[in-house]
C-alpha positions in Angstrom: -0.7 19.5 17.8 -0.4 19.8 21.4 0.9 23.2 21.5 -1.1 24.5 18.9 -4.4 23.4 21.1 -2.9 25.3 24.3 -2.1 28.2 22.5 -5.2 28.6 20.6 -6.9 27.8 24.6 -4.6 30.9 25.9 -6.0 32.9 23.4 -9.3 32.1 24.0 -9.0 32.8 28.1 -7.6 35.8 27.0 -10.0 37.4 24.1 -12.7 37.0 26.6 -14.6 39.4 28.5 -12.4 40.6 31.3 -9.4 38.4 30.2 -7.4 35.8 32.1 -7.9 37.7 35.4 -11.4 38.0 35.5 -11.6 34.8 37.4 -9.4 36.7 40.5 -11.5 39.8 40.4 -15.0 38.4 40.7 -13.8 37.1 43.9 -12.5 39.3 45.3 -14.0 41.5 48.1 -15.6 44.5 46.7 -14.2 46.5 49.4 -10.2 45.5 48.1 -8.5 48.8 46.7 -7.8 49.2 43.1 -3.6 49.0 44.2 -4.0 45.2 45.4 -6.1 44.1 42.6 -3.2 45.5 40.5 -0.6 43.8 42.2 -2.6 40.5 41.5 -2.4 41.1 38.0 1.0 42.1 38.0 2.2 38.9 40.1 0.4 36.8 37.8 1.6 38.6 34.2 -1.8 39.5 33.6 -0.6 42.8 32.4 1.7 41.4 30.2 0.9 41.1 26.1 -0.8 37.9 25.2 2.6 36.0 23.8 4.2 36.9 27.1 1.8 35.3 29.1 1.7 32.3 27.3 5.4 31.9 27.3 5.1 32.2 31.3 2.6 29.5 31.5 4.9 27.6 29.2 7.9 27.7 31.2 6.4 26.6 34.3 4.3 23.7 32.4 8.0 22.7 32.1 8.6 22.4 35.2 5.2 20.6 36.2 3.9 23.4 38.0 -0.1 24.1 37.0 0.4 26.9 40.0 -3.2 27.2 42.2 -6.6 27.5 42.3 -8.2 30.7 42.0 -11.2 29.1 44.3 -9.3 27.1 46.9 -6.0 27.4 46.3 -5.4 24.0 45.8 -2.8 23.2 43.6 -3.8 22.4 40.5 -1.5 19.3 39.7 -3.1 17.5 43.0 -6.7 18.3 41.9 -5.6 16.9 38.3 -4.1 14.2 40.1 -7.6 12.9 41.8 -9.9 13.1 38.9 -7.5 11.9 35.9 -7.5 8.1 37.1 -11.5 8.5 37.5 -11.8 9.7 33.9 -9.5 7.2 32.6 -11.4 4.4 34.1 -15.0 5.3 33.0 -13.5 6.2 29.2 -11.7 2.7 29.2 -14.8 1.0 30.5 -16.8 2.5 28.0 -14.6 1.8 25.0 -14.4 -1.9 26.1 -17.9 -2.3 26.5 -18.8 -0.6 23.2 -16.3 -2.7 21.0 -17.9 -5.7 22.9 -21.2 -5.5 22.7 -20.6 -3.4 18.9 -18.9 -6.5 17.1 -20.9 -9.5 17.8 -23.9 -7.6 16.9 -22.6 -6.0 13.8 -21.5 -9.2 12.5 -24.7 -10.7 13.7 -26.5 -8.4 11.5 -24.2 -9.2 8.6 -24.9 -12.7 8.8 -28.0 -12.3 8.9 -28.7 -9.7 6.7 -32.4 -8.6 5.5 -34.0 -10.4 8.2 -36.1 -9.8 11.1 -32.7 -9.2 13.4 -31.4 -7.4 11.2 -34.1 -5.1 10.1 -34.6 -5.1 14.3 -31.0 -3.8 14.6 -31.1 -1.2 12.0 -33.6 0.5 13.8 -31.7 0.1 17.3 -28.4 2.1 15.4 -31.0 5.0 14.1 -32.7 5.2 17.9 -29.0 5.6 19.0 -28.0 7.8 16.7 -31.4 10.3 16.8 -32.0 10.0 20.9 -30.2 12.8 22.6 -27.7 11.0 25.1 -28.2 13.6 28.1 -32.2 12.6 27.7 -31.3 9.0 27.7 -29.5 9.8 31.0 -31.9 11.6 32.6 -34.7 9.0 31.6 -32.2 6.0 33.3 -31.8 8.3 36.7 -35.5 8.5 37.3 -35.9 4.9 36.2 -33.3 2.9 38.0 -31.9 5.6 40.0 -35.5 7.4 42.0 -38.1 4.7 40.7 -36.5 1.5 40.9 -33.9 2.7 43.7 -30.9 -0.1 41.6 -28.3 2.6 40.9 -27.0 5.3 42.8 -27.1 8.5 39.9 -24.4 11.0 41.4 -20.9 10.3 42.4 -17.8 8.0 42.5 -19.2 6.2 45.4 -21.5 6.6 48.0 -20.1 8.3 51.4 -19.7 5.7 53.7 -17.6 3.8 51.6 -14.4 4.2 53.6 -16.2 1.9 56.8 -16.8 -0.6 53.4 -14.5 -3.5 52.9 -12.2 -4.0 49.8 -14.9 -5.7 47.9 -17.9 -3.9 49.1 -16.0 -0.8 47.9 -14.8 -2.1 44.3 -18.7 -3.3 44.2 -20.1 -0.1 44.8 -17.9 1.7 42.5 -19.1 -0.8 40.1 -22.9 0.5 40.8 -21.9 4.2 40.4 -20.5 3.4 36.6 -23.4 1.9 35.4 -25.5 4.4 34.5 -22.4 6.7 33.0 -20.7 3.8 31.0 -24.3 3.0 29.1 -25.3 6.6 28.4 -21.6 7.5 27.3 -21.5 4.1 25.2 -24.9 4.5 23.8 -24.0 6.4 20.6 -20.2 4.8 19.9 -22.2 1.7 20.1 -25.1 2.3 17.4 -22.4 3.5 15.0 -20.0 1.2 15.8 -22.5 -2.1 15.1 -23.4 -0.4 11.7 -19.2 -0.3 10.6 -18.9 -3.7 11.5 -21.8 -5.1 9.6 -20.8 -3.1 6.5 -17.4 -4.4 7.0 -18.4 -7.9 7.3 -20.6 -7.4 4.1 -18.1 -6.7 2.0 -15.5 -9.1 3.4 -17.4 -12.6 2.9 -18.1 -11.8 -0.8 -14.2 -11.6 -1.3 -13.0 -14.6 -3.5 -10.8 -15.8 -0.4 -13.7 -16.3 1.6 -15.3 -18.1 -1.4 -12.2 -20.1 -1.9 -12.1 -20.8 2.3 -15.1 -22.1 2.2 -14.7 -24.7 -0.8 -11.5 -26.2 1.4 -14.1 -27.1 3.8 -13.4 -25.1 6.8 -16.4 -24.9 9.6 -17.8 -21.8 9.3 -16.5 -20.0 12.6 -13.4 -20.2 11.2 -14.1 -18.6 8.3 -16.2 -15.6 9.9 -13.8 -15.1 13.1 -10.2 -16.2 11.8 -10.7 -15.2 7.9 -13.0 -12.4 8.0 -13.1 -10.5 11.3 -9.4 -9.8 11.2 -9.7 -7.7 8.2 -13.5 -6.3 8.9 -11.7 -4.7 11.9 -9.3 -2.8 10.2 -11.6 0.4 9.5 -13.0 -0.9 13.1 -10.0 0.3 14.4 -9.4 4.1 12.8 -13.4 4.5 14.1 -12.4 3.9 17.5 -9.6 6.4 17.2 -12.3 9.0 16.7 -14.0 7.5 19.7 -11.6 8.4 22.5 -11.7 12.1 22.4 -15.6 12.1 21.5 -15.8 10.0 25.0 -13.9 12.2 26.7 -15.7 15.6 25.2 -18.7 13.9 25.9 -17.4 13.1 29.6 -17.7 16.8 29.9 -21.4 16.7 29.8 -22.2 13.3 31.3 -19.8 14.1 34.4 -21.9 17.1 35.2 -25.2 15.2 34.6 -23.8 12.6 37.3 -21.9 14.5 39.4 -19.2 12.4 38.7 -16.1 13.9 39.9 -13.8 13.5 37.0 -11.5 15.8 34.2 -14.8 16.9 32.8 -16.7 18.0 35.8 -13.5 19.5 36.5 -12.8 21.3 33.0 -16.1 22.5 33.2 -16.2 23.7 36.9 -13.2 25.9 36.2 -14.8 27.4 33.0 -17.3 28.7 34.7 -15.1 30.2 37.5 -12.8 31.8 35.4 -9.9 29.5 37.1 -7.3 30.1 34.1 -4.5 28.0 36.2 -7.1 25.3 36.2 -8.5 25.4 32.5 -5.2 25.5 30.6 -3.8 22.0 32.4 -7.6 20.4 32.2 -8.1 21.1 28.4 -3.8 20.4 27.8 -4.4 16.8 29.3 -7.5 16.2 28.0 -5.9 17.1 24.3 -3.0 15.1 24.8 -5.2 11.9 26.0 -7.3 12.6 22.6 -3.4 12.4 20.4 -2.6 9.5 22.7 -5.7 7.6 21.3 -5.4 8.7 17.9 -1.3 7.4 18.1 -2.8 3.8 19.9 -5.1 4.0 16.6 -2.7 4.0 14.2 -0.3 1.5 16.0 -2.9 -0.8 15.9 -3.8 -0.1 12.3 -0.6 -1.1 11.0 -0.4 -4.7 13.2 -4.1 -5.6 11.9 -3.3 -4.5 8.5 0.1 -6.4 7.1 0.1 -3.9 4.4 1.0 -1.2 6.2 4.1 -0.5 8.1 5.3 3.1 9.5 8.7 3.7 9.1 
C-alpha cells in the first residue's frame, strides 16, 4: 500500500505542468544559461523516464537520504524531523480530546433517549457535521484571539519562549494548541458521539443486559462494564478512519493557524513544487495513516474476544 501511494504521488508530480524540475527552474536567475539548466536536470535524473526516476528516489529512500530542499538547500530529513513531533502531538491530543468527550456524550444521549438533552445533542451533531471547520477556525481566531486576547492564533510557541521557565514554556505551547485541537476535533466529536449513542442503544436492548439488571447489579456496572465494551467495538473502527482524516485536515488547519507541522510543510512544498520535499512528507503521512489503521485493527481484536488475527 505504501509503495503504491508513493508511486502514484511521484507519477502525479511528473505529470504536472513542467514536470518535477519545475521547482528548480522557477527559482533560477533568468540569466542562467540553458546548458546550466540542462546540467541540473541531468544531475537530479529528471531527464530519465519516470520509472527510472522513481527507482532512483526509492534507492535514496532506503538509505534514508531524502536530498535537499530546492528553496533553502536544507536537508529534507532535518526539516521533517523538526515538524513531525508537533504534528504527532497535535493529532494525538485531538484524538484524545475527541474520545474523552464523545464517549460520555454518546452514552448520556443514549440513556436519556428522546429527552430534551438527547435532542439538544442531536442538534449539536448536525451543526458539527454541517458547519465548515475552517469557518469555525476563523471565528475562534477572531473571538478568542483578537477580540478577547485569551489565546494565541498562530505558531507553536511565543517568540520569547526561550526566556521562559520550563513550566512557562509548557503552558505557552498548550495555549497555542487549544484552538487547533478544538477545530480539528469538532467534526470527529460530532460523528463519534453519534456512533456511541447508536451503539449503546443497540447494546442495552440485548438479553445479557436485561439478565445483568435482573441479577441486581448496579446500573453503573451494567452500563460501564457490560455494555460499554461492546459499544466501543465499532467505535474503534471509526477511530481508525478518524486518524487519516485528522492528518489530512492538518494540511488546512496548520496553514490557517500557521502551525509549524508536517501538514503545513507539505503545503509549502506543494506550492513551491519542491519534489524532494513533497515525496517524503506525503509518504510519511501515508505511513502514519497505515499505522493508525493497524493499531485500530489490533485494538478491535483486543476489544472483541471473538476476533483473533492469525
